[in-house]
MDAnalysis code that builds the backbone (N, CA, C; Angstrom):
import MDAnalysis as mda
import numpy as np

u = mda.Universe.empty(684, n_residues=228, atom_resindex=np.repeat(np.arange(228), 3), trajectory=True)
u.add_TopologyAttr("name", ["N", "CA", "C"] * 228)
u.add_TopologyAttr("resid", np.arange(1, 229))
u.add_TopologyAttr("resname", ["MET", "GLN", "THR", "ASN", "SER", "ALA", "THR", "HIS", "ILE", "LEU", "VAL", "SER", "ALA", "ILE", "ILE", "THR", "TYR", "LEU", "CYS", "PHE", "ILE", "ALA", "VAL", "GLN", "PHE", "LEU", "ALA", "TRP", "LYS", "LYS", "GLY", "GLY", "LEU", "HIS", "PHE", "THR", "SER", "ALA", "PRO", "ASP", "ALA", "ALA", "GLY", "ARG", "LYS", "THR", "ASN", "LEU", "ILE", "LEU", "GLN", "ILE", "CYS", "GLY", "ILE", "LEU", "ILE", "PHE", "ILE", "GLY", "ALA", "GLY", "THR", "ILE", "TRP", "ASN", "VAL", "ARG", "VAL", "ASN", "ALA", "ASN", "GLY", "GLN", "GLN", "SER", "GLU", "MET", "LEU", "GLN", "MET", "PRO", "GLN", "GLY", "LEU", "PRO", "LEU", "TRP", "PRO", "ILE", "ALA", "ILE", "LEU", "SER", "CYS", "ALA", "THR", "ALA", "ALA", "ILE", "GLY", "ILE", "LEU", "SER", "ALA", "ARG", "LYS", "GLN", "ILE", "ARG", "LEU", "MET", "THR", "PRO", "PRO", "ASP", "ARG", "PRO", "SER", "SER", "LEU", "THR", "TRP", "TYR", "ILE", "TYR", "PHE", "PRO", "VAL", "ARG", "THR", "ILE", "PHE", "ILE", "ILE", "LEU", "TYR", "GLU", "LEU", "PHE", "PHE", "ARG", "GLY", "VAL", "LEU", "PHE", "PHE", "ALA", "THR", "MET", "ALA", "LEU", "PHE", "SER", "VAL", "TYR", "ILE", "ALA", "ILE", "PRO", "VAL", "ASN", "ILE", "ALA", "LEU", "TYR", "TYR", "PHE", "ALA", "HIS", "ILE", "LEU", "GLY", "ASP", "ARG", "LYS", "GLU", "SER", "ASN", "GLY", "SER", "ILE", "LEU", "PHE", "GLY", "LEU", "VAL", "LEU", "CYS", "ALA", "MET", "ALA", "PHE", "TYR", "TYR", "SER", "SER", "PHE", "TRP", "PRO", "ALA", "ALA", "ILE", "VAL", "HIS", "LEU", "SER", "LEU", "THR", "LEU", "SER", "TYR", "GLU", "ILE", "PRO", "PHE", "ALA", "ILE", "ARG", "SER", "ILE", "ARG", "ASN", "ILE", "LYS", "GLN", "LYS", "THR"])
u.atoms.positions = np.array([
    [62.150, 8.671, 15.444],
    [62.522, 7.625, 16.381],
    [63.443, 6.620, 15.700],
    [64.527, 6.214, 16.375],
    [65.448, 5.262, 15.802],
    [64.816, 3.872, 15.749],
    [65.244, 3.072, 14.757],
    [64.666, 1.749, 14.540],
    [64.861, 0.853, 15.750],
    [66.040, 0.914, 16.364],
    [66.330, 0.075, 17.525],
    [65.391, 0.384, 18.682],
    [65.169, 1.680, 18.923],
    [64.256, 2.086, 19.995],
    [62.832, 1.662, 19.684],
    [62.420, 1.850, 18.435],
    [61.060, 1.482, 18.038],
    [60.826, -0.016, 18.212],
    [61.852, -0.818, 17.913],
    [61.733, -2.268, 18.067],
    [61.523, -2.641, 19.529],
    [62.331, -2.062, 20.406],
    [62.198, -2.350, 21.841],
    [60.823, -1.915, 22.360],
    [60.377, -0.750, 21.918],
    [59.079, -0.236, 22.364],
    [57.953, -1.125, 21.868],
    [58.041, -1.568, 20.614],
    [56.983, -2.416, 20.054],
    [56.926, -3.763, 20.766],
    [58.070, -4.325, 21.065],
    [58.104, -5.601, 21.797],
    [57.468, -5.432, 23.173],
    [57.813, -4.348, 23.869],
    [57.220, -4.094, 25.188],
    [55.725, -3.831, 25.073],
    [55.306, -3.204, 23.950],
    [53.878, -2.941, 23.731],
    [53.107, -4.245, 23.541],
    [53.690, -5.187, 22.828],
    [53.045, -6.483, 22.617],
    [52.895, -7.226, 23.948],
    [53.941, -7.191, 24.772],
    [53.873, -7.823, 26.091],
    [52.805, -7.142, 26.947],
    [52.772, -5.814, 26.894],
    [51.756, -5.047, 27.630],
    [50.359, -5.447, 27.196],
    [50.163, -5.547, 25.890],
    [48.850, -5.920, 25.336],
    [48.423, -7.290, 25.843],
    [49.321, -8.263, 25.788],
    [49.000, -9.622, 26.228],
    [48.677, -9.665, 27.718],
    [49.397, -8.883, 28.511],
    [49.113, -8.807, 29.946],
    [47.720, -8.245, 30.199],
    [47.375, -7.177, 29.472],
    [46.057, -6.571, 29.662],
    [44.943, -7.513, 29.222],
    [45.137, -8.205, 28.101],
    [44.127, -9.146, 27.624],
    [43.913, -10.265, 28.638],
    [45.001, -10.723, 29.268],
    [44.890, -11.778, 30.284],
    [44.073, -11.296, 31.482],
    [44.349, -10.071, 31.945],
    [43.598, -9.507, 33.068],
    [42.136, -9.297, 32.680],
    [41.918, -8.831, 31.462],
    [40.563, -8.610, 30.970],
    [39.781, -9.915, 30.906],
    [40.439, -10.972, 30.470],
    [39.785, -12.283, 30.394],
    [39.357, -12.761, 31.777],
    [40.219, -12.576, 32.773],
    [39.880, -12.971, 34.137],
    [38.685, -12.172, 34.659],
    [38.664, -10.881, 34.337],
    [37.529, -10.046, 34.757],
    [36.249, -10.507, 34.079],
    [36.324, -10.853, 32.811],
    [35.157, -11.347, 32.062],
    [34.631, -12.636, 32.687],
    [35.529, -13.533, 33.091],
    [35.115, -14.792, 33.710],
    [34.363, -14.557, 35.014],
    [34.677, -13.450, 35.691],
    [34.036, -13.147, 36.972],
    [32.880, -12.162, 36.831],
    [32.491, -11.871, 35.581],
    [31.350, -10.988, 35.353],
    [31.634, -9.523, 35.572],
    [32.905, -9.135, 35.451],
    [33.250, -7.738, 35.699],
    [33.845, -7.032, 34.506],
    [33.445, -7.434, 33.300],
    [33.997, -6.804, 32.099],
    [33.543, -5.359, 31.970],
    [32.268, -5.104, 32.296],
    [31.714, -3.748, 32.222],
    [31.079, -3.383, 33.549],
    [31.385, -2.203, 34.025],
    [30.857, -1.753, 35.310],
    [29.340, -1.576, 35.259],
    [28.845, -0.959, 34.190],
    [27.417, -0.625, 34.121],
    [26.519, -1.850, 33.950],
    [27.073, -2.955, 33.452],
    [26.262, -4.158, 33.250],
    [26.662, -5.300, 34.179],
    [27.525, -5.003, 35.157],
    [27.916, -6.039, 36.119],
    [26.689, -6.487, 36.909],
    [26.534, -7.791, 37.143],
    [25.310, -8.292, 37.784],
    [25.181, -7.946, 39.259],
    [26.293, -7.668, 39.925],
    [26.240, -7.404, 41.365],
    [27.464, -6.600, 41.801],
    [27.541, -6.363, 43.097],
    [28.645, -5.573, 43.646],
    [29.995, -6.254, 43.411],
    [30.016, -7.578, 43.447],
    [31.262, -8.307, 43.209],
    [31.766, -8.079, 41.789],
    [30.836, -8.051, 40.824],
    [31.215, -7.790, 39.440],
    [31.763, -6.387, 39.257],
    [31.153, -5.416, 39.944],
    [31.638, -4.032, 39.851],
    [33.011, -3.883, 40.499],
    [33.215, -4.595, 41.603],
    [34.525, -4.573, 42.247],
    [35.587, -5.172, 41.319],
    [35.228, -6.253, 40.644],
    [36.141, -6.873, 39.684],
    [36.493, -5.913, 38.565],
    [35.496, -5.157, 38.095],
    [35.742, -4.202, 37.025],
    [36.692, -3.087, 37.476],
    [36.501, -2.613, 38.693],
    [37.411, -1.584, 39.219],
    [38.844, -2.121, 39.325],
    [38.967, -3.361, 39.762],
    [40.297, -3.975, 39.850],
    [40.902, -4.100, 38.456],
    [40.077, -4.479, 37.462],
    [40.541, -4.570, 36.072],
    [41.105, -3.237, 35.609],
    [40.394, -2.156, 35.884],
    [40.829, -0.855, 35.406],
    [42.066, -0.354, 36.147],
    [42.166, -0.638, 37.438],
    [43.363, -0.257, 38.190],
    [44.574, -1.030, 37.674],
    [44.376, -2.325, 37.404],
    [45.461, -3.128, 36.822],
    [45.844, -2.583, 35.447],
    [44.830, -2.207, 34.656],
    [45.092, -1.633, 33.338],
    [45.895, -0.343, 33.438],
    [45.549, 0.491, 34.408],
    [46.289, 1.748, 34.624],
    [47.763, 1.459, 34.887],
    [48.029, 0.506, 35.767],
    [49.413, 0.169, 36.108],
    [50.157, -0.419, 34.910],
    [49.468, -1.259, 34.146],
    [50.091, -1.890, 32.971],
    [50.429, -0.837, 31.922],
    [49.486, 0.062, 31.654],
    [49.699, 1.072, 30.613],
    [50.704, 2.136, 31.051],
    [50.779, 2.416, 32.350],
    [51.814, 3.332, 32.842],
    [53.197, 2.758, 32.540],
    [53.326, 1.448, 32.708],
    [54.596, 0.791, 32.399],
    [54.987, 0.959, 30.944],
    [54.023, 0.780, 30.033],
    [54.308, 0.932, 28.604],
    [54.681, 2.367, 28.266],
    [53.964, 3.328, 28.851],
    [54.268, 4.732, 28.598],
    [55.625, 5.131, 29.147],
    [56.005, 4.560, 30.281],
    [57.308, 4.861, 30.876],
    [58.439, 4.344, 29.993],
    [58.265, 3.122, 29.478],
    [59.279, 2.546, 28.584],
    [59.442, 3.415, 27.340],
    [58.309, 3.866, 26.782],
    [58.358, 4.756, 25.613],
    [59.162, 6.011, 25.930],
    [58.820, 6.651, 27.030],
    [59.449, 7.918, 27.385],
    [60.951, 7.749, 27.637],
    [61.319, 6.672, 28.316],
    [62.736, 6.422, 28.609],
    [63.511, 6.173, 27.321],
    [62.959, 5.350, 26.429],
    [63.665, 5.018, 25.194],
    [63.812, 6.244, 24.291],
    [62.768, 7.053, 24.198],
    [62.816, 8.237, 23.339],
    [63.784, 9.265, 23.907],
    [63.717, 9.512, 25.212],
    [64.611, 10.495, 25.838],
    [66.064, 10.049, 25.804],
    [66.275, 8.732, 25.808],
    [67.645, 8.215, 25.761],
    [68.336, 8.575, 24.450],
    [67.535, 8.817, 23.405],
    [68.079, 9.196, 22.106],
    [68.095, 10.708, 21.902],
    [67.835, 11.451, 22.973],
    [67.855, 12.903, 22.880],
    [66.715, 13.470, 22.066],
    [65.574, 12.741, 22.032],
    [64.420, 13.199, 21.266],
    [63.284, 13.566, 22.207],
    [62.350, 14.346, 21.687],
    [61.142, 14.663, 22.430],
    [59.977, 13.893, 21.828],
    [59.096, 13.448, 22.688],
    [57.965, 12.644, 22.229],
    [56.785, 13.549, 21.878],
    [56.544, 13.724, 20.584],
    [55.438, 14.570, 20.136],
    [54.094, 14.010, 20.562],
    [53.991, 12.698, 20.603],
    [52.686, 12.088, 20.860],
    [52.165, 12.398, 22.260],
    [53.060, 12.790, 23.188],
    [52.642, 13.114, 24.543],
    [52.190, 14.563, 24.686],
    [52.397, 15.355, 23.641],
    [52.071, 16.775, 23.700],
    [50.696, 17.039, 23.090],
    [50.061, 18.082, 23.591],
    [48.793, 18.506, 22.999],
    [49.064, 19.043, 21.596],
    [48.152, 18.783, 20.638],
    [48.383, 19.245, 19.264],
    [48.454, 20.765, 19.169],
    [49.372, 21.240, 18.362],
    [49.561, 22.676, 18.188],
    [49.632, 23.008, 16.698],
    [49.069, 24.157, 16.332],
    [49.162, 24.630, 14.963],
    [48.217, 23.957, 13.991],
    [47.306, 23.132, 14.489],
    [46.329, 22.456, 13.635],
    [44.921, 22.797, 14.113],
    [43.939, 22.786, 13.212],
    [42.566, 23.117, 13.611],
    [42.020, 22.118, 14.622],
    [41.331, 22.629, 15.627],
    [40.788, 21.775, 16.681],
    [39.316, 21.441, 16.470],
    [38.693, 22.046, 15.433],
    [37.260, 21.803, 15.238],
    [36.926, 20.338, 14.941],
    [37.803, 19.550, 14.264],
    [37.453, 18.130, 14.095],
    [37.317, 17.392, 15.428],
    [38.157, 17.762, 16.400],
    [38.058, 17.136, 17.720],
    [36.725, 17.499, 18.374],
    [36.343, 18.772, 18.269],
    [35.082, 19.227, 18.872],
    [33.884, 18.540, 18.224],
    [33.887, 18.447, 16.895],
    [32.771, 17.818, 16.188],
    [32.661, 16.342, 16.539],
    [33.787, 15.639, 16.512],
    [33.773, 14.209, 16.831],
    [33.399, 13.962, 18.290],
    [33.836, 14.847, 19.174],
    [33.481, 14.701, 20.587],
    [31.980, 14.858, 20.791],
    [31.387, 15.843, 20.124],
    [29.934, 16.056, 20.223],
    [29.168, 14.884, 19.615],
    [29.644, 14.392, 18.471],
    [28.978, 13.272, 17.793],
    [29.028, 12.012, 18.648],
    [30.202, 11.712, 19.199],
    [30.316, 10.509, 20.022],
    [29.534, 10.653, 21.328],
    [29.477, 11.871, 21.869],
    [28.691, 12.096, 23.080],
    [27.209, 11.837, 22.811],
    [26.716, 12.297, 21.659],
    [25.317, 12.054, 21.295],
    [25.047, 10.560, 21.148],
    [25.973, 9.859, 20.503],
    [25.828, 8.408, 20.344],
    [25.816, 7.722, 21.704],
    [26.710, 8.163, 22.594],
    [26.788, 7.568, 23.920],
    [25.505, 7.752, 24.717],
    [24.936, 8.952, 24.683],
    [23.706, 9.240, 25.435],
    [22.534, 8.422, 24.894],
    [22.397, 8.379, 23.562],
    [21.304, 7.621, 22.957],
    [21.432, 6.125, 23.249],
    [22.654, 5.615, 23.187],
    [22.880, 4.197, 23.474],
    [22.574, 3.882, 24.936],
    [22.951, 4.788, 25.829],
    [22.702, 4.578, 27.259],
    [21.207, 4.551, 27.551],
    [20.473, 5.470, 26.961],
    [19.027, 5.514, 27.197],
    [18.354, 4.224, 26.734],
    [18.792, 3.737, 25.589],
    [18.228, 2.490, 25.069],
    [18.581, 1.319, 25.974],
    [19.820, 1.265, 26.419],
    [20.273, 0.169, 27.264],
    [19.614, 0.201, 28.632],
    [19.415, 1.394, 29.180],
    [18.776, 1.529, 30.494],
    [17.346, 1.014, 30.454],
    [16.654, 1.264, 29.343],
    [15.279, 0.777, 29.211],
    [15.221, -0.746, 29.141],
    [16.254, -1.349, 28.566],
    [16.267, -2.801, 28.365],
    [16.821, -3.562, 29.560],
    [17.624, -2.910, 30.382],
    [18.339, -3.613, 31.438],
    [18.140, -2.919, 32.770],
    [17.718, -3.693, 33.752],
    [17.592, -3.190, 35.110],
    [18.423, -4.083, 36.021],
    [19.566, -3.592, 36.491],
    [20.407, -4.408, 37.365],
    [19.669, -4.785, 38.646],
    [19.932, -5.961, 39.208],
    [19.258, -6.380, 40.434],
    [19.582, -5.492, 41.630],
    [20.751, -4.915, 41.677],
    [21.077, -3.955, 42.726],
    [21.907, -2.839, 42.109],
    [21.863, -1.681, 42.715],
    [22.477, -0.506, 42.088],
    [23.658, -0.013, 42.921],
    [24.686, 0.510, 42.242],
    [25.853, 1.033, 42.973],
    [25.463, 2.239, 43.824],
    [26.140, 2.404, 44.945],
    [25.910, 3.570, 45.785],
    [26.525, 4.805, 45.133],
    [26.146, 5.971, 45.655],
    [26.703, 7.218, 45.126],
    [28.220, 7.240, 45.280],
    [28.717, 6.760, 46.431],
    [30.159, 6.741, 46.679],
    [30.878, 5.870, 45.651],
    [30.262, 4.760, 45.281],
    [30.866, 3.862, 44.287],
    [31.061, 4.578, 42.966],
    [30.053, 5.343, 42.542],
    [30.175, 6.096, 41.295],
    [31.253, 7.161, 41.406],
    [31.352, 7.832, 42.552],
    [32.359, 8.881, 42.723],
    [33.776, 8.307, 42.696],
    [33.922, 7.067, 43.087],
    [35.218, 6.392, 42.979],
    [35.453, 5.937, 41.538],
    [34.384, 5.442, 40.932],
    [34.502, 4.839, 39.606],
    [34.939, 5.829, 38.530],
    [34.318, 6.996, 38.470],
    [34.569, 7.909, 37.350],
    [35.996, 8.465, 37.302],
    [36.614, 8.840, 38.433],
    [38.032, 9.232, 38.338],
    [38.923, 8.092, 37.847],
    [38.667, 6.875, 38.356],
    [39.442, 5.717, 37.902],
    [39.214, 5.472, 36.415],
    [37.972, 5.573, 36.005],
    [37.612, 5.346, 34.603],
    [38.267, 6.375, 33.690],
    [38.280, 7.620, 34.096],
    [38.879, 8.684, 33.280],
    [40.379, 8.451, 33.102],
    [41.056, 8.146, 34.193],
    [42.492, 7.874, 34.106],
    [42.756, 6.658, 33.234],
    [41.917, 5.637, 33.388],
    [42.078, 4.413, 32.601],
    [41.959, 4.697, 31.112],
    [40.930, 5.444, 30.697],
    [40.717, 5.728, 29.274],
    [41.878, 6.536, 28.699],
    [42.370, 7.509, 29.441],
    [43.501, 8.309, 28.960],
    [44.725, 7.424, 28.734],
    [45.031, 6.557, 29.707],
    [46.193, 5.682, 29.573],
    [45.954, 4.579, 28.545],
    [44.716, 4.169, 28.405],
    [44.328, 3.191, 27.374],
    [44.651, 3.750, 25.992],
    [44.292, 5.015, 25.771],
    [44.591, 5.656, 24.490],
    [46.074, 5.978, 24.352],
    [46.727, 6.301, 25.464],
    [48.173, 6.493, 25.423],
    [48.853, 5.235, 24.888],
    [48.318, 4.086, 25.289],
    [48.901, 2.824, 24.819],
    [48.525, 2.542, 23.367],
    [47.225, 2.510, 23.057],
    [46.782, 2.092, 21.723],
    [47.130, 3.119, 20.648],
    [46.705, 4.359, 20.834],
    [46.939, 5.385, 19.806],
    [48.217, 6.167, 20.048],
    [48.972, 5.763, 21.068],
    [50.255, 6.381, 21.330],
    [51.384, 5.398, 21.116],
    [51.723, 4.661, 22.161],
    [52.867, 3.752, 22.136],
    [52.775, 2.751, 20.991],
    [51.676, 2.005, 20.943],
    [51.531, 0.945, 19.935],
    [51.484, 1.507, 18.517],
    [50.689, 2.552, 18.323],
    [50.500, 3.114, 16.980],
    [51.782, 3.729, 16.436],
    [52.426, 4.576, 17.226],
    [53.600, 5.294, 16.715],
    [54.832, 4.396, 16.617],
    [54.937, 3.405, 17.498],
    [56.058, 2.463, 17.387],
    [55.911, 1.610, 16.131],
    [54.680, 1.152, 15.845],
    [54.437, 0.372, 14.625],
    [54.678, 1.208, 13.387],
    [54.249, 2.456, 13.419],
    [54.435, 3.343, 12.275],
    [55.915, 3.645, 12.052],
    [56.685, 3.771, 13.138],
    [58.113, 4.050, 13.005],
    [58.861, 2.866, 12.394],
    [58.418, 1.657, 12.704],
    [59.083, 0.466, 12.184],
    [58.638, 0.112, 10.772],
    [57.387, 0.352, 10.476],
    [56.828, -0.031, 9.175],
    [56.323, 1.213, 8.440],
    [55.026, 1.449, 8.486],
    [54.436, 2.636, 7.867],
    [53.048, 2.834, 8.449],
    [52.450, 3.967, 8.158],
    [51.105, 4.225, 8.663],
    [50.100, 3.239, 8.072],
    [50.385, 2.729, 6.868],
    [49.474, 1.784, 6.212],
    [49.501, 0.415, 6.892],
    [50.560, 0.143, 7.621],
    [50.639, -1.073, 8.432],
    [50.146, -0.799, 9.844],
    [50.508, 0.361, 10.370],
    [50.176, 0.701, 11.756],
    [48.669, 0.752, 11.990],
    [47.919, 1.323, 11.049],
    [46.473, 1.470, 11.254],
    [45.757, 0.118, 11.295],
    [45.926, -0.780, 10.286],
    [45.227, -2.076, 10.377],
    [45.680, -2.923, 11.568],
    [46.966, -2.867, 11.915],
    [47.437, -3.616, 13.087],
    [46.774, -3.092, 14.351],
    [46.712, -1.778, 14.476],
    [46.103, -1.159, 15.642],
    [44.627, -1.511, 15.745],
    [43.924, -1.434, 14.626],
    [42.489, -1.743, 14.621],
    [42.253, -3.202, 14.974],
    [43.081, -4.102, 14.438],
    [42.927, -5.529, 14.715],
    [43.109, -5.827, 16.206],
    [44.150, -5.260, 16.806],
    [44.390, -5.480, 18.235],
    [43.304, -4.824, 19.084],
    [42.840, -3.672, 18.641],
    [41.756, -2.980, 19.341],
    [40.464, -3.795, 19.266],
    [40.224, -4.400, 18.125],
    [39.040, -5.253, 17.944],
    [39.095, -6.453, 18.889],
    [40.234, -7.122, 18.946],
    [40.357, -8.297, 19.804],
    [40.278, -7.928, 21.282],
    [40.610, -6.682, 21.613],
    [40.456, -6.224, 22.998],
    [38.981, -6.053, 23.367],
    [38.100, -6.011, 22.358],
    [36.662, -5.846, 22.588],
    [35.859, -7.108, 22.262],
    [36.537, -8.164, 21.890],
    [35.830, -9.342, 21.392],
    [35.040, -10.063, 22.484],
    [35.412, -9.844, 23.745],
    [34.676, -10.468, 24.848],
    [33.348, -9.771, 25.117],
    [33.178, -8.560, 24.567],
    [31.906, -7.860, 24.709],
    [30.888, -8.375, 23.712],
    [29.760, -7.679, 23.596],
    [28.757, -8.130, 22.629],
    [29.198, -7.780, 21.206],
    [28.471, -8.319, 20.230],
    [28.856, -8.143, 18.828],
    [28.800, -6.684, 18.403],
    [27.832, -5.941, 18.909],
    [27.711, -4.530, 18.555],
    [28.944, -3.757, 19.003],
    [29.419, -4.058, 20.190],
    [30.594, -3.379, 20.721],
    [31.850, -3.726, 19.925],
    [32.054, -5.021, 19.672],
    [33.264, -5.439, 18.958],
    [33.267, -4.935, 17.516],
    [32.116, -4.997, 16.847],
    [32.055, -4.487, 15.466],
    [32.228, -2.974, 15.424],
    [31.659, -2.281, 16.392],
    [31.793, -0.826, 16.449],
    [33.221, -0.383, 16.704],
    [34.005, -1.244, 17.339],
    [35.393, -0.882, 17.634],
    [36.235, -0.764, 16.360],
    [35.795, -1.393, 15.279],
    [36.554, -1.320, 14.024],
    [36.518, 0.104, 13.459],
    [35.308, 0.636, 13.306],
    [35.172, 1.999, 12.786],
    [35.719, 3.016, 13.767],
    [35.414, 2.824, 15.046],
    [35.897, 3.769, 16.056],
    [37.420, 3.754, 16.118],
    [38.005, 2.568, 16.023],
    [39.457, 2.458, 16.023],
    [40.088, 3.163, 14.842],
    [39.435, 3.070, 13.678],
    [39.933, 3.754, 12.474],
    [39.923, 5.266, 12.674],
    [38.831, 5.781, 13.222],
    [38.719, 7.223, 13.469],
    [39.801, 7.693, 14.448],
    [40.003, 6.934, 15.513],
    [40.991, 7.320, 16.516],
    [42.420, 7.264, 15.968],
    [42.697, 6.252, 15.154],
    [44.025, 6.164, 14.523],
    [44.254, 7.338, 13.574],
    [43.223, 7.679, 12.802],
    [43.341, 8.802, 11.870],
    [43.612, 10.102, 12.617],
    [42.971, 10.277, 13.764],
    [43.202, 11.482, 14.557],
    [44.624, 11.506, 15.126],
    [45.082, 10.347, 15.611],
    [46.443, 10.276, 16.151],
    [47.466, 10.598, 15.070],
    [47.238, 10.102, 13.863],
    [48.163, 10.342, 12.755],
    [48.141, 11.815, 12.328],
    [46.951, 12.381, 12.226],
    [46.817, 13.762, 11.755],
    [47.435, 14.748, 12.746],
    [47.194, 14.520, 14.034],
    [47.674, 15.462, 15.055],
    [49.033, 15.065, 15.637],
    [49.551, 13.887, 15.265],
    [50.813, 13.374, 15.827],
    [50.774, 13.363, 17.357],
    [49.620, 13.032, 17.899],
    [49.412, 13.035, 19.344],
    [48.282, 12.071, 19.687],
    [48.363, 11.468, 20.859],
    [47.292, 10.570, 21.288],
    [46.150, 11.333, 21.956],
    [46.376, 12.591, 22.327],
    [45.383, 13.342, 23.096],
    [44.030, 13.513, 22.398],
    [43.980, 13.837, 21.103],
    [42.666, 13.943, 20.461],
    [41.864, 12.644, 20.545],
    [42.537, 11.507, 20.354],
    [41.856, 10.217, 20.470],
    [41.350, 10.008, 21.895],
    [42.142, 10.400, 22.877],
    [41.733, 10.253, 24.274],
    [40.510, 11.108, 24.586],
    [40.487, 12.329, 24.050],
    [39.353, 13.235, 24.293],
    [38.073, 12.676, 23.690],
    [38.153, 12.195, 22.461],
    [36.972, 11.638, 21.788],
    [36.508, 10.366, 22.489],
    [37.443, 9.529, 22.890],
    [37.090, 8.293, 23.587],
    [36.416, 8.602, 24.923],
    [36.938, 9.591, 25.629],
    [36.310, 9.996, 26.886],
    [34.897, 10.523, 26.665],
    [34.694, 11.263, 25.578],
    [33.362, 11.802, 25.267],
    [32.354, 10.673, 25.091],
    [32.761, 9.637, 24.381],
    [31.867, 8.495, 24.160],
    [31.623, 7.738, 25.458],
    [32.680, 7.434, 26.176],
    [32.566, 6.607, 27.380],
    [31.763, 7.295, 28.487],
    [32.113, 8.537, 28.788],
    [31.443, 9.225, 29.891],
    [29.995, 9.557, 29.555],
    [29.728, 9.929, 28.316],
    [28.343, 10.240, 27.934],
    [27.468, 8.994, 27.991],
    [28.075, 7.828, 27.811],
    [27.324, 6.571, 27.912],
    [27.105, 6.170, 29.365],
    [28.102, 6.364, 30.212],
    [28.040, 5.828, 31.568],
    [27.416, 6.783, 32.585],
    [27.529, 8.089, 32.353],
    [26.961, 9.050, 33.301],
    [25.438, 8.888, 33.452],
    [24.662, 8.637, 32.363],
    [23.227, 8.406, 32.561],
    [22.920, 7.238, 33.498],
    [23.734, 6.191, 33.492],
    [23.545, 5.085, 34.428],
    [23.734, 5.557, 35.862],
    [24.754, 6.394, 36.065],
    [25.020, 6.915, 37.407],
    [23.881, 7.815, 37.878],
    [23.388, 8.672, 36.990],
    [22.300, 9.586, 37.351],
    [21.058, 8.807, 37.760],
    [20.718, 7.797, 36.976],
    [19.529, 7.007, 37.295],
    [19.713, 6.241, 38.599],
    [20.898, 5.691, 38.793],
    [21.176, 4.938, 40.001],
    [21.067, 5.805, 41.250],
    [21.681, 7.004, 41.193],
    [21.649, 7.902, 42.351],
    [20.225, 8.402, 42.610],
    [19.465, 8.671, 41.569],
    [18.069, 9.101, 41.737],
    [17.244, 8.018, 42.422],
    [17.434, 6.769, 42.003],
    [16.677, 5.673, 42.603],
    [17.021, 5.491, 44.081],
    [18.299, 5.690, 44.404],
    [18.721, 5.574, 45.800],
    [18.060, 6.669, 46.645],
    [18.019, 7.897, 46.119],
    [17.404, 9.018, 46.842],
    [15.909, 8.802, 47.004],
    [15.253, 8.237, 45.980],
    [13.816, 7.986, 46.055],
    [13.487, 6.957, 47.141],
    [14.377, 5.968, 47.296],
    [14.152, 4.928, 48.294],
    [14.348, 5.444, 49.706],
    [15.225, 6.462, 49.836],
    [15.479, 7.029, 51.163],
    [14.507, 8.159, 51.491],
])
């Protein structure tokens, strides 16, 4: 990637990041930072709006990346699935994060009982939106932001910068979540660097997120059926 293009992409990535943080802050103020722990239907609606806004914001960053790279007659490796490299690290990390997600969900479900539960339809809307959001979230963090920073500086600068911004994106959550984002961010950056693609990071992130949130949906739908 040419330096001029990388500079433009990085500047747009910083603007994208600030826009997302602003939207996230507004959602946090309204109790909609996390869907599974939102206190009521209004909080869950706020969370869905947050994720839809995030999707639109991250699509913009990805579009700018693609336009700038194609304008120089180059192909964007980071948008392609990894080829010619072993895939077993992705499988192992996906299984490990899925196990962590399930165990964390079970513990959290025992400690927290929301005053009202989402309907089945709400969950069916939520998970497609959530999946798209996580993919585009990783496209931004471990794609646009990571590779633009690495092109301008080096991987030794790109990784700590990425982790720092990723940490601050989680600082509104609890301490366990924000501290965990440091190690998780390091793992995801290492995968993006090794495979020259954001897809492995997206797959692992989805494994953690969905394995954590699906148990909440299962319990919620079961309780609704029991009441009917």
